[in-house]
N, C-alpha and C positions, 0 to 999 in steps of 0.2 A: 537446474536439476542437479543434485549431487551425483558425482561419478561413482559412488559406492553401489556395487551391484545389489539388487534386491535380496539375493540369497545371503548376503553378508550383514544385512541389517539385524541388529540385536533384538531379541524378543523383549528386552527391557525397554527399548525405545518404541518398538511396534508390538503392541499386545498380541496375545494369541488370537483374539478375535479382532484383528486390525481393521477389518471393514467397518466395524461399529465404532472405531475410535474417532475422536473429533478432529476437525481441521483447525489449526491455529491461525489467527489473523492478528497482526499487530501494526500499530501506527503510533505516532506521537500523541494523537488525540482523537477527535471525532471524525477526522477525514476518512479513516478506514471503514467507517460505516457505509460508505458508498460501495466498497468491496463486499461487505457483509450483506448488503441488500441484493447485490448481484448473485452472491452465493445462494441466498435463500430462494431467489427466483430461478436460477439455472439448475441448482442441485438441492432441491427442497428436502431430500432425505438425509443430508449431511448435518451432523451436530457441529457446533462451533464454540471455540474458546476465543474470546476477543480480549486483547490487552492494549490499553492506551497508556503510553508513557507520559502522562500529563504532568508529572513532577518535573520533567526535563524538556518540556515543550517551550519553544519550537525547535525542531531539528535543523531547519534550513539555514541557520546561522552558526551551526556547530562545526567543529573541525572533523576531518576524517578519522582521526584517532579517537575522538569522543564517540562518534557514531558507531565505529566498529566495536568499541567496548560496550556500548548500550545494546547493540544487536546481539553480541555474544551472551550477555546476561539474560536478555529476553528469551533467546533460543534455548538456553540452558533451563530456564524456568518452564518453557513450553515442553521440553522433553519430560520434565517431571509430571506434566499433565497428560503424558502419554498420547500426544497427538500423532497422527499418521502422516501429516503434511503441514507445512507452514507457508502461508502466503504473506509476503512482505508487502503490506498495503501502505507502503511509504516509499515515495520516489527517491528521497534523499538516501535512505538506507539501501535501496536497490542500486543506486548510482555508486555509492561509496563502499559498500560492504558485501554485496551479494556473492561475488565470485569467491572471496576468501572463506566465507562461512559455508558455502555449498561444499567446499572441499574438505571441511572438518566435521560437519554435523551429519549424523547418519539417518536423516529423514529427507524426503524431497522438499526443497525450499524454492519457491517460485518468486521471482522478482516481477515488477510491474512494467518496467521500461520496454523490454523487447516486444511483448504483446501489443503495447500501445504504438510503438514505432511501426510494426508490421501493418497494423490497421490503418495508420495514417498514410503510409505509402500506397496502400490500395485505394485511397480516396482522393489524394491530391499530389501536386507536383511542387507547390510552394507552401512549405509547412512552417507554421509558427509554433513555438513552445513557450508557455508560461509555466514557471517553475519556482521553487525556492532558490535563493542565491547559491546554496551548496550544490543543488542539482544542476543549475544552469552553468556554474563554474566547472563542473565535472565534464561537461560536453557529452554526457552519456546518451542523451537522445540524438544529438547530432551524429555521433559515431554509429549508433544503432541504425538510424535511417540511411546514412550513406553506405553502410555495409550491405543493406538490403538493396538499395538502388542509388548508385553514386551520381545519377543525373538529377536527383531531387534536391531542391534548395531548402535549407533549414536555417531558421533564425530563432534565437532564444532570448528570453527576457527574465531576469530574476525579479521576483515579486515579494520582497520581505514583509510587506504589511498585510498580505492576504490572510495568512493563517491566524494571526492574532485577531483580526477583524471577524473571521468566521467563528473562532472559538468564543468570542465575546457576543455572538449573535447580532452582529451589526451588518448583516447582509443587505438590508434595505435602507441602511443609513446613506444619506446623500454623499457623505464623505467617501464611502466605499466605491460609489460610482465614479467619483472624481479620481480616486486612486487607480481604478481599473482603466479609465480613459487614458491616464498617463502611461500605464504599463503597455497598453495595446497600441499606442501611437506609432512606435517604431516598427511594429509588425504590420500594421495597416499601410504604412509607407512602402513596405516591401510587397504589397498587394498579395498577401497570403490567401490561399484558397482553403486551407485546413488549419485548425488550431488544436493542439494537444493540451489537455489538462495535465500538466507535468507534476501535479501534486494531487493526492486523493481528496484533499479538502476542496479543491477548486470546483468540482461539479456542483457543489452547494451554491456557487455563484452563477449558475446557469441563467437565471432571470436577468442578472446584470450584464452578462456577456452577450446575450441575445439582443439586448436593447442597444448595445454599442457596436456590434459587428454587422456587416452587410449580410443579408440573408443567404448569399451565395457561399459564405464561409462555413465549412462543415466542422462540427465539433467532435473531437475524439476523446472518449472517456476510457482510459486504459483499464479501469475496473471491470468493464464489460468483458474485455478481451483476456485479462489475466485469469478470470474465472472460467472462461471457455478453455483456456490452456490447462487449467487445473482439472477440468472434467476429462480432457484427453489423457492427462497423466494418470488419473485415478483408473481409467479404463485400462491403460497400458499395464499398470501395476496390479490390476485385479483388486483394487481397494475401494471401489465405489460401494457406498452403503445401500443395502436393499431394505433396511428396516426404517421405522419412523424416527425422525430426528429427535434428539433430546432438547430440552430448553437451553437456549444459548446462555453461556456463562460469561459475564463481563467482569474484567479486572482492570484496575488502574494503579499507577504508582503515586498519584496525587489524591485529590479530594473526590471520593466517590459520589457525593451528593451533587457537586458541581457538574460532573460528567453526566450523571443521570438526568439532571435538569436540561443540559445542553442537548442530550440525545433524543428527548421526547419528540421534538418537531420532525425528526427524520425517521424514527422507529415507529411512531404512532402510539407508543406506550412508554411508561416509566420503567426502565430496566432495574433489576436488582444488581447493584455494583459493589464489588468488594475491593478493598485496598490491599496492595501487595508491596512489601519491601523486598526488592530483588536481592538485596545483600544478605537477607536472612533465610531465603528459601531455596538457594541453590543446592541441588541434591549432592550429598557428599560422595555418592557413587559415580558421579560424572567425572570422566577423565579430565585432568587439569588442562590438557592442551586445548580444550574447547574454549577456555577462558583466557589463555595466555596470548 
């Protein structure tokens, strides 16, 4: 959450009728749809603007400098859409860029890691985390869990192949199961009792995970908990929408047709998707320090 007091938030960024303004969600691809689904379930009156940075996917092998620049560009574009809140539906972005952009952008920005860590600590004492290499290397989940309860054990595994396999709709491919078995092996060796999906893409692998994990291992989907945190934040700020939600708007930086086709199996319909070149739509009225 930004430290900027609500009273200082510019009307340019929060429209006069801010309650009716949309919530922005962004991810590198289709992974953030797990957050979108939770938002529709928990906050059905909220309108949504979804952005998938598919031209630069995957984020999990990118450097911190790259991720921070991508996030700044996306947030600047989100402000042009006059969103009232942004949910970073990307663990890599949350791990590497959240605190810095929260301090600069004048809208509430929620990351996904802390809500997921809190939920995991409530459920288990030996916690495994599967994440992108960048998120795992950041130790963001480990730090968050230990800060909440230093007696809890945490083990992390970077999983570079998962996001490309999910984006390619290879969830039920035997190779995906082989890859998952390899990633889970060191966590099972530690006798974990709880597993955090440390990437919003990974809940799409639930059938694979359940087939490989003991029934006693609890699965934590941070998407569920970040939306619950968003609901609390909206209540606190008096920004919860009381009107009917508008149709969700979908945007990508890559191929809109490919994203639409990939999204059908999770949305249940073919979305209308528009392509955005972030380098051409940054609002000239936006203070330059947001992008520096």
